[in-house]
C-alpha positions as a printed Julia matrix, in Angstrom:
142×3 Matrix{Float64}:
 -0.05  -0.03    0.04
  1.27   3.34   -0.82
  0.79   5.83    2.04
  3.06   8.66    1.02
  4.09   9.89   -2.35
  6.66  12.48   -3.26
  6.02  14.41   -6.51
  9.14  16.27   -7.84
  7.82  19.32   -9.67
  9.22  22.1   -11.79
  7.42  24.89  -13.61
  6.38  22.95  -16.75
  3.26  21.2   -18.12
  5.0   17.78  -17.32
  5.43  19.0   -13.76
  1.77  19.79  -13.51
  0.84  16.31  -15.16
  3.17  14.41  -12.64
  0.98  15.92   -9.89
 -2.2   15.23  -11.6
 -1.01  11.58  -12.11
  0.19  11.11   -8.6
 -3.21  12.47   -7.28
 -5.33  10.16   -9.54
 -3.1    7.13   -9.05
 -2.63   7.39   -5.26
 -5.85   9.07   -4.01
 -5.49   7.95   -0.39
 -1.91   8.79   -0.08
 -0.25  11.89    1.68
  1.33  13.8    -1.21
  4.29  16.16   -0.77
  5.54  18.28   -3.7
  9.08  19.34   -3.83
 10.59  21.97   -6.25
 14.34  22.39   -6.28
 15.57  25.6    -7.4
 19.03  25.59   -9.26
 21.61  26.71   -8.92
 22.01  27.65   -5.39
 23.05  31.3    -5.86
 25.07  31.59   -2.6
 27.51  29.08   -4.2
 27.99  31.1    -7.23
 31.24  32.96   -8.03
 31.46  36.52   -7.47
 31.49  37.24  -11.16
 28.1   35.67  -11.7
 26.55  39.03  -12.28
 28.86  39.59  -15.12
 28.3   36.11  -16.62
 24.53  35.98  -16.44
 24.13  39.9   -17.16
 21.82  40.28  -14.2
 22.29  40.94  -10.65
 21.89  38.02   -7.97
 18.87  39.8    -6.59
 17.21  39.76  -10.01
 18.26  36.0   -10.33
 16.77  35.44   -6.93
 13.52  37.24   -8.04
 13.24  34.54  -10.98
 13.56  31.77   -8.61
 10.94  33.39   -6.32
  8.67  33.75   -9.27
  9.14  30.18  -10.18
  8.35  28.79   -6.78
  5.25  31.21   -6.63
  4.27  29.76  -10.05
  4.81  26.14   -8.83
  2.72  26.84   -5.62
 -0.21  28.28   -7.53
 -0.01  25.11   -9.93
 -0.21  22.85   -7.06
 -3.16  24.69   -5.59
 -5.0   24.54   -9.05
 -4.22  20.77   -9.75
 -4.68  19.63   -6.14
 -8.27  21.27   -6.2
 -8.78  21.42   -2.42
 -6.85  18.33   -1.63
 -4.21  18.67    1.16
 -0.76  18.61   -0.51
  2.37  19.72    1.14
  4.96  21.72   -0.59
  8.74  22.03    0.01
 11.09  24.23   -1.78
 14.98  23.32   -1.67
 17.96  24.5    -3.43
 20.81  22.73   -5.15
 21.45  20.22   -7.82
 17.99  18.85   -8.44
 18.68  15.17   -9.08
 20.73  14.91   -5.9
 18.42  16.91   -3.73
 15.34  15.04   -5.04
 16.89  11.47   -4.6
 18.17  12.51   -0.96
 14.71  13.9    -0.01
 12.92  10.72   -1.26
 15.23   8.53    0.61
 15.27  10.65    3.82
 11.5   11.31    3.88
 10.43   7.59    4.07
  8.18   7.97    0.75
  6.62   4.98   -0.76
  6.69   6.31   -4.19
  8.3    9.03   -6.26
  6.38  10.6    -9.31
  8.15  13.17  -11.7
  7.93  14.26  -15.13
 10.55  13.82  -17.93
 11.11  16.4   -20.71
 11.82  13.56  -23.06
 14.94  14.87  -24.37
 17.11  12.48  -26.66
 20.26  12.49  -28.52
 22.79  15.5   -27.96
 20.52  17.65  -25.74
 20.05  14.66  -23.16
 23.97  13.93  -23.27
 24.72  17.69  -22.64
 21.87  18.64  -20.26
 21.28  15.28  -18.59
 18.19  13.84  -17.29
 16.97  14.72  -13.72
 14.4   12.02  -14.09
 16.95   9.44  -14.98
 19.39  10.39  -12.31
 16.61  10.39   -9.58
 15.44   6.95  -10.69
 19.06   5.62  -10.61
 20.01   7.36   -7.21
 16.9    6.38   -4.95
 15.62   3.08   -3.84
 12.06   4.39   -3.78
  9.94   3.13   -6.57
  9.59   5.86   -9.13
  7.0    6.64  -11.85
  8.04   8.96  -14.83
  5.38  10.96  -16.58
  6.1   11.76  -20.28
């Protein structure tokens, strides 16, 4: 029996779909959404402003806007259902896998962007890494 489900969610249509699938598939489970903001701006070098062409405050604002958007999406998709939301910073695949393992979740659900070929090799796949790194059964939504 699945008592607790972790949904790793970004601000994308597949993130939204992952939450919808989790709520439909596990209607009686306690659902927690985790959103990981990357990179952790506190760890960036001092010349980051020059490299990004924006101040760290502006970059933090973008992260805040994304978090607000994710939270709003959770409220819309959950449609009154009690869903916990957690925001973390760092490398998404590592943080999601750690959170899944440490949180005693029975299942993880996350979307995949379906990249292939060179873009997958260059960018990597958070979903693939989470599936590989955690012992928790995982459902990928594509």
